[in-house]
C-alpha positions in Angstrom: 39.1 -3.7 -7.0 35.5 -2.8 -6.3 32.8 -5.3 -7.1 30.7 -4.1 -10.2 27.4 -5.2 -8.6 28.1 -3.1 -5.5 29.0 -0.1 -7.7 25.6 -0.3 -9.4 23.8 -0.4 -6.0 25.9 2.6 -4.8 25.0 4.5 -8.0 21.3 3.8 -7.4 21.6 4.9 -3.8 23.3 8.1 -5.0 20.4 8.8 -7.4 17.9 8.1 -4.6 19.7 10.5 -2.2 19.8 13.3 -4.8 16.1 12.7 -5.7 17.0 12.0 -9.4 14.3 9.7 -10.6 15.8 9.3 -14.1 19.3 8.3 -12.8 17.5 6.0 -10.3 15.5 4.2 -13.0 18.6 4.0 -15.2 20.1 1.5 -12.8 17.4 -1.1 -13.2 16.7 -3.6 -16.0 13.6 -3.6 -18.2 12.3 -6.7 -16.4 13.3 -5.8 -12.8 11.1 -6.8 -9.9 11.2 -4.9 -6.6 9.5 -6.6 -3.6 8.9 -4.5 -0.5 7.6 -6.7 2.4 6.3 -3.7 4.3 6.6 -2.8 7.9 4.3 -2.3 10.9 3.4 1.1 9.4 4.2 1.0 5.7 2.3 -1.5 3.5 3.9 -4.1 1.4 4.1 -3.8 -2.4 5.6 -5.4 -5.6 6.9 -3.1 -8.4 7.7 -4.5 -11.8 9.6 -3.2 -14.7 11.2 0.3 -15.0 7.8 1.9 -14.7 7.0 0.1 -11.5 10.3 1.2 -10.0 9.6 4.8 -11.2 6.3 4.6 -9.3 8.1 3.2 -6.2 10.6 6.1 -6.3 8.0 8.9 -6.9 5.7 7.6 -4.2 8.5 7.9 -1.7 9.6 11.3 -2.8 6.0 12.7 -3.0 4.9 11.3 0.4 8.0 11.6 2.6 10.9 13.8 3.4 14.0 11.7 3.9 15.7 13.1 7.0 18.5 10.4 6.9 19.2 7.5 4.7 22.1 5.4 5.8 23.4 2.1 4.2 25.5 0.8 7.0 27.0 -2.5 5.8 27.4 -4.2 2.4 27.7 -8.0 2.0 28.7 -8.8 -1.5 28.9 -12.2 -3.2 29.2 -12.4 -7.0 26.2 -10.5 -8.5 24.3 -10.4 -5.2 24.5 -7.4 -2.8 23.0 -7.4 0.6 22.7 -4.0 2.3 21.9 -3.4 5.9 20.8 0.1 6.7 18.5 2.5 8.4 16.5 5.7 7.6 14.6 8.4 9.2 11.7 10.0 7.3 8.8 12.4 7.8 5.4 11.8 6.3 4.5 15.0 4.5 0.7 14.7 5.0 0.6 13.9 8.7 4.0 15.2 9.9 4.6 11.8 11.6 8.3 10.8 11.8 9.3 7.2 11.2 12.6 5.4 11.8 13.3 2.2 9.9 15.9 -0.5 9.9 16.1 -2.6 6.8 17.8 -5.3 4.8 17.8 -5.0 1.0 18.9 -7.8 -1.2 19.9 -6.9 -4.8 20.6 -9.0 -7.8 22.7 -7.3 -10.5 23.1 -8.6 -14.0 24.8 -6.8 -16.9 25.3 -3.8 -14.7 21.6 -3.4 -14.0 19.5 -4.3 -10.9 17.2 -7.2 -11.9 15.7 -7.7 -8.5 15.4 -6.0 -5.1 13.8 -7.5 -2.0 13.5 -5.4 1.2 12.7 -6.5 4.7 12.1 -3.7 7.1 10.8 -2.7 10.5 9.6 0.7 11.4 8.7 2.7 14.5 7.1 6.1 15.0 9.4 8.7 16.5 7.8 10.1 19.6 
Protein backbone atom coordinates (compact mmCIF):
# COMPACT_ATOMS: atom_id res chain seq x y z
CA UNK A 1 0.00 0.00 0.00
CA UNK A 2 1.36 3.39 -0.98
CA UNK A 3 1.93 6.01 1.68
CA UNK A 4 -0.66 8.83 1.31
CA UNK A 5 1.94 11.55 1.98
CA UNK A 6 4.15 10.20 -0.82
CA UNK A 7 1.12 10.15 -3.14
CA UNK A 8 0.50 13.86 -2.50
CA UNK A 9 4.14 14.73 -3.26
CA UNK A 10 4.04 12.65 -6.46
CA UNK A 11 0.81 14.41 -7.48
CA UNK A 12 2.55 17.78 -6.94
CA UNK A 13 5.56 16.65 -9.00
CA UNK A 14 3.21 15.57 -11.80
CA UNK A 15 1.55 19.01 -11.83
CA UNK A 16 5.01 20.66 -11.84
CA UNK A 17 6.20 18.51 -14.74
CA UNK A 18 3.09 19.31 -16.79
CA UNK A 19 3.31 23.05 -15.99
CA UNK A 20 -0.17 23.08 -14.41
CA UNK A 21 -0.07 25.84 -11.79
CA UNK A 22 -3.62 25.20 -10.53
CA UNK A 23 -3.05 21.49 -9.93
CA UNK A 24 0.30 22.33 -8.32
CA UNK A 25 -1.23 24.87 -5.90
CA UNK A 26 -4.12 22.47 -5.16
CA UNK A 27 -1.63 20.13 -3.42
CA UNK A 28 -0.68 22.66 -0.70
CA UNK A 29 -2.48 23.83 2.44
CA UNK A 30 -3.70 27.40 2.98
CA UNK A 31 -0.94 28.02 5.53
CA UNK A 32 1.88 26.19 3.74
CA UNK A 33 5.46 27.46 4.00
CA UNK A 34 8.09 26.71 1.36
CA UNK A 35 11.70 27.45 2.25
CA UNK A 36 14.27 27.37 -0.54
CA UNK A 37 17.79 27.72 0.85
CA UNK A 38 19.23 28.72 -2.51
CA UNK A 39 22.33 27.58 -4.35
CA UNK A 40 25.59 29.06 -5.55
CA UNK A 41 23.63 30.61 -8.43
CA UNK A 42 19.95 30.76 -7.42
CA UNK A 43 18.98 32.99 -4.46
CA UNK A 44 17.22 31.76 -1.34
CA UNK A 45 13.56 32.53 -0.68
CA UNK A 46 10.61 31.78 1.56
CA UNK A 47 7.13 31.45 0.09
CA UNK A 48 4.06 31.46 2.32
CA UNK A 49 0.46 30.40 1.76
CA UNK A 50 -1.06 29.27 -1.54
CA UNK A 51 -0.27 32.59 -3.22
CA UNK A 52 3.39 32.36 -2.24
CA UNK A 53 3.62 28.86 -3.70
CA UNK A 54 1.86 30.11 -6.85
CA UNK A 55 4.55 32.83 -7.15
CA UNK A 56 7.29 30.22 -6.60
CA UNK A 57 5.88 28.05 -9.42
CA UNK A 58 5.26 30.92 -11.86
CA UNK A 59 8.77 32.33 -11.31
CA UNK A 60 10.30 28.98 -12.23
CA UNK A 61 8.10 28.51 -15.32
CA UNK A 62 8.57 32.08 -16.59
CA UNK A 63 12.32 32.20 -16.05
CA UNK A 64 13.50 28.70 -16.92
CA UNK A 65 12.98 25.86 -19.32
CA UNK A 66 13.09 22.59 -17.43
CA UNK A 67 15.16 20.19 -19.53
CA UNK A 68 15.05 17.36 -16.99
CA UNK A 69 13.46 17.03 -13.53
CA UNK A 70 14.20 13.76 -11.80
CA UNK A 71 13.19 12.71 -8.29
CA UNK A 72 15.58 9.82 -7.69
CA UNK A 73 14.83 8.52 -4.21
CA UNK A 74 11.98 8.85 -1.74
CA UNK A 75 12.42 8.34 1.99
CA UNK A 76 9.05 8.21 3.73
CA UNK A 77 8.27 8.20 7.42
CA UNK A 78 4.70 8.88 8.49
CA UNK A 79 3.66 12.26 7.12
CA UNK A 80 7.21 13.29 6.15
CA UNK A 81 8.60 12.68 2.68
CA UNK A 82 12.25 13.33 1.82
CA UNK A 83 13.05 13.38 -1.89
CA UNK A 84 16.55 13.31 -3.34
CA UNK A 85 16.75 14.41 -6.94
CA UNK A 86 18.34 16.42 -9.70
CA UNK A 87 17.33 18.72 -12.50
CA UNK A 88 18.70 20.41 -15.58
CA UNK A 89 17.31 23.76 -16.62
CA UNK A 90 17.98 26.58 -19.06
CA UNK A 91 17.61 30.21 -18.00
CA UNK A 92 15.41 31.76 -20.68
CA UNK A 93 16.88 35.29 -20.50
CA UNK A 94 20.58 34.37 -20.67
CA UNK A 95 20.55 30.92 -22.24
CA UNK A 96 22.74 29.61 -19.39
CA UNK A 97 22.18 25.98 -18.50
CA UNK A 98 22.27 24.86 -14.89
CA UNK A 99 22.33 21.45 -13.28
CA UNK A 100 21.14 21.02 -9.72
CA UNK A 101 21.18 18.28 -7.13
CA UNK A 102 18.68 18.71 -4.32
CA UNK A 103 17.05 17.34 -1.22
CA UNK A 104 13.44 18.38 -0.58
CA UNK A 105 11.68 17.69 2.72
CA UNK A 106 7.88 17.69 2.70
CA UNK A 107 5.41 17.61 5.57
CA UNK A 108 1.93 16.47 4.55
CA UNK A 109 -1.17 16.84 6.73
CA UNK A 110 -4.76 16.09 5.68
CA UNK A 111 -3.56 15.21 2.15
CA UNK A 112 -1.99 18.66 1.63
CA UNK A 113 1.63 19.83 1.76
CA UNK A 114 2.04 22.07 4.82
CA UNK A 115 5.79 22.61 4.50
CA UNK A 116 8.57 22.15 1.98
CA UNK A 117 12.23 22.83 2.64
CA UNK A 118 14.82 22.48 -0.13
CA UNK A 119 18.58 22.27 0.07
CA UNK A 120 20.28 22.42 -3.33
CA UNK A 121 23.57 22.83 -5.07
CA UNK A 122 23.94 24.05 -8.64
CA UNK A 123 26.56 24.32 -11.34
CA UNK A 124 26.62 25.92 -14.73
CA UNK A 125 26.82 23.50 -17.64
CA UNK A 126 29.79 24.42 -19.80
